[in-house]
N, C-alpha and C positions, 0 to 999 in steps of 0.2 A: 558519249564520251561523258564519264564519271565525273563531276569535281572534288577534289579530294580535299582543296585548299583554294575555295571560294572566294570571291573578295564580297559578296552579297547574296544573303535569301530568300526568296521570298515566299511570303506563308500565303495560302488561300484558303480561307474557311469556308466550308460549302454545305449547304442544306436543301434539296432538291435543285438544284440547278442544270439539270443533264441538259436542258434546250441552249443555255450559253456560257456553259465551263471549258466548253471546245476553241472557244473564240477566248477567252483570256489565258487559255492557256497558250493557243496559237501565238498569240500576240506576243506573250514571252519568246516563247522557243526563235521567233522571227527579229529577234533584237539585233540592233547593231554590234551589241557587247559579245568578246568572244563566248564562246559558251562554256569552256572551261573555267568564267570568271564569277558562273551565278549556277545555283541552286533553286530549284521550286517543289516547294513543299505544300502538297494538297493534304487538308485534314477536312472528312466527311465528317460531320456532324449529325449523323443517325439520318441520312436521306431512306428517304421511300422509293424514291425513284430511280431511272437508270444511272444516276451519278457515277456510284463504281465503276460500273461496267464502263462507262465512257472511258472515263479517267484512265481505267487500268489498261484500256484497247487504245487508248491516247500513247500513253507511256509504252506499252510494248513497240509499237508502230514508232516510236522516234527515239530510240536507243543512243544516238547522240548529243540526247540532251540528259542533262541533271532531273527528273524531276521523277519525286516520292509521292506515295499514296499512306496517309494515316490514315487512322480512326478514333474519333474521341465522342465515347458514347455519355456523356456527361454535355446533357443541352448548355446549351449556348455559346455565343463567339467568344467571352474571355475565356472558355475552359478550351474550346479549339484551336485558340491563338498563342496560348500558353505552351499548350503541345506541339504545335507547331515550332512554335520557338525553341521548348527543351530539346528540340533533332536539329537543330540547323547548325551549320558547322564553320560559317560566315563571321566576319568581326560586324557589319552590318545586315540591320533587318528591316525587310520591306514588306509591309502588310498591305493588300489587295483584295477587292473584293471578285467574289466568283461569276460575277454579273458586269466586271470591269474590262476595259480594252486598253492595254497599255500603248503610248505611242512610242514606235518601233525604236528612237532615242531613247527613252526613258532609263533605263538602267544606265546606260553609257554615263547619264548627265547627272544621274545620283552620284556613281563613282566620283567624276570629277565637281561636284557642288563639295563634297566631303574632303575631296585631296586641296581644294583652294579654302576649304572652311575649316581647319585643320580643329579647330574648339565647337563649332556646332556638337549641340546634344540631340539635335533631332529634325526633322526636315518634312516639309508637307507642301504640297503640290494641288496645281488645278484639276476639277474637277468638273467634267463637261457633262451634262447627261444627254443622251443620245435618245429622244422621245420615238416611240415606234404605236402608233403611222406617225405623229404629228404632236408638237407642241398644244395642250389643251387652251381654250382660250381664258379659262378663268386663271391659267398659272401666273404666278406674280415673281419677282427677285426675293420676296419675303418667305413665301410657300414653298417656292423650288430648292430652297436649302433641306426640307423632308425626304426629298428624293436624290438628294447627295450634290445638288450644284455647287461649285464653292470656287469661287473668284477673289480671294481676298486682296490681292494687289496685281498692279501692271507690271511691279519690278521687286526683285528679291528685296525681300526686308524681313528684318525681325519678327515676330508675334507679340502682339502688345500682352499685356499681364493677364487679362482674360480670356485670349485667344488662342486657339492651338488648332493642330490640324485636324481632318476628318477619316476618322481611321478607315475609307476604304482607298486614301493614298497617304501613307505616312511611312518614315523612314525613323530610325533611330541604331544606335552601336547595340551592340549584346551586351558589353558591360554596364550599359545603362539602365537596358530592360532586365537585366539582373540585378542591378543595384535597389529598384523601386520592387520587387519581385513581380513586375509582371503585370496584368490585369487582374484588377479587384473582381474575384467573381462574384462578387455580391453585387454586381453589378455586370450580369451576363450577357447584356443582349435579349436576343429573340428565344422563349422559351416557349414552344408552340406556340399558342395567342396570345399570349402576355408577351411584352417588353419591357424590360428593365434597363435603360440604355444611360448615356452618360461615362464608360467605360475608358474612352479615350481621352475625354476632358479630364476624368480623374487622373489619368496615365500621365498627361502632361502639366497637372497642375504639380505633381507627384516630383516629378522630374523639375521642373523650374525653382521647385523648393530647394534643390539639393543644388540650385545654382547653373542649372544647365540653360543654355540659349539657343531656343527653338527658331530656325528660321522657314519660309514660304519663298519659293522659287516656280513662278506662273510658267517655265520651262518644261517642269517635271508634270506631267498628264496622263490622265487616263479619261477615257469615257467612258460614261456609267449607263447602261442600259435601261431604261424606265418604258414599261409595257404600261399606255396607258390606259388599257382598259382593265387595268387591277389597282387604278388608282381609285378604289369605289371609298366613300365617307368612311366605311370599317376600317378602312386599309391607314387613310389618314390619321384618324383617330387613333389607331395601335402606334402610328409613330410619333404623334405627338404628345400623345397620354404616355409613352414610355421615357418621354426626355423630362417631361415632368416627375413622371415615378423614379427616373432615377435620380434626378437632384434632391427627390425626396430622401434616400437612403444615403445621399452622400453628405446632404448637408446636415441629417441626423446625425452621422457619425460623428462630424466633427463637435455639434452641440443644440440645442434648441435654440439658439439666440440667432445663428446662421441660418436655423429651416426660418424664421420668422421673416428673416431678412429676405429670403429668397423669395418668401411669399410676396411680401411686401412688392420686390422688383416684379414679379408675377404681374400682378393687379396694373401694377403700372403700363407694365410691357400691353396689355389686356386693351386698357384706353387709350395708350398711342395705337394700336391696332383700329380701333372703331374710328381715330381720327385718318388713319391712312385710309380706312374703307372709303370715307365720304370724300376723301380728293381723289380715289378713283372713279368716283362716280362723277366728279365734277371735267375727268380727266376722257370720258365718255366710255370707259371701261367696267361697265357695272357688274360683269360677270367674275372679278378679280375680288370683288366687296367682302361676298360670306367666307372663303376658303381660309381670309386673314383675320376674320375674328373668329371663324372658326378654331384656328391654329392655336389662338391664344387659349379658347376655354378649354382644350382637349388639353394642352399644356398644365393648364391652371388645374384640372379634373385627376390627371396623374399626379402630382402633386399634393393633392389634398387625398389621395390614395383613395378616389371616387370613380 
């Protein structure tokens, strides 16, 4: 069943996720929302594994769903998301990760939210890590944000001025997406082993500058698969330094003073991480100490382009 006038378009950018993309696609196929109300656009970003074969096979086996497969050769999530959005036919754009699993009511609740909040310019939801095989002892609330953990509020609220949805669970109106020219490709996300993050932050700050109101709804839920064996120091460094590297690009594009203020903020957060680590020691959780401090060190390195 091909959606000619869908209510919502879901864009999934993928890179070497043959092992997980099927569950992401299946979670959308099995939504409570009628299948003619949504389309799913998969954008492959130069995968070298079996992702393309897996996706096309799934699409062929599910002809009553509106699934489409595209390719984007320019490396980086911002390029891929923009490509997916350009092909979207619906007035609402939803972005979800290739290793995320949507709650069965996910799309239905998104549609209901925008029907009851006609002035909403954007929406973010909860992201629950699914640790495989289990959550590491060294993981804490503060470090978990690096693996997509996001639980902003227990109730539906407007995001505060400097808060925003995470990229793996965010929804915006297509007209607003076009108004800010999509994602800034100077903040591409992952390019090989290099990460320049912050594309979601910059995107939503631009929306807010236009006066758009961005909401959080905890009932809009996805799970995010986290293989703990991949949470190496090298991986955590790439993610944390990518945040800092993205902030360097974003603030320097404003002016040098914006960059200096961000540097002062990061130094302040580093001191706070030391205090937090000491508190974990007294709480009897010494394993959580080093990762909290390392997070801030790595982010600061990225900001300094070190």
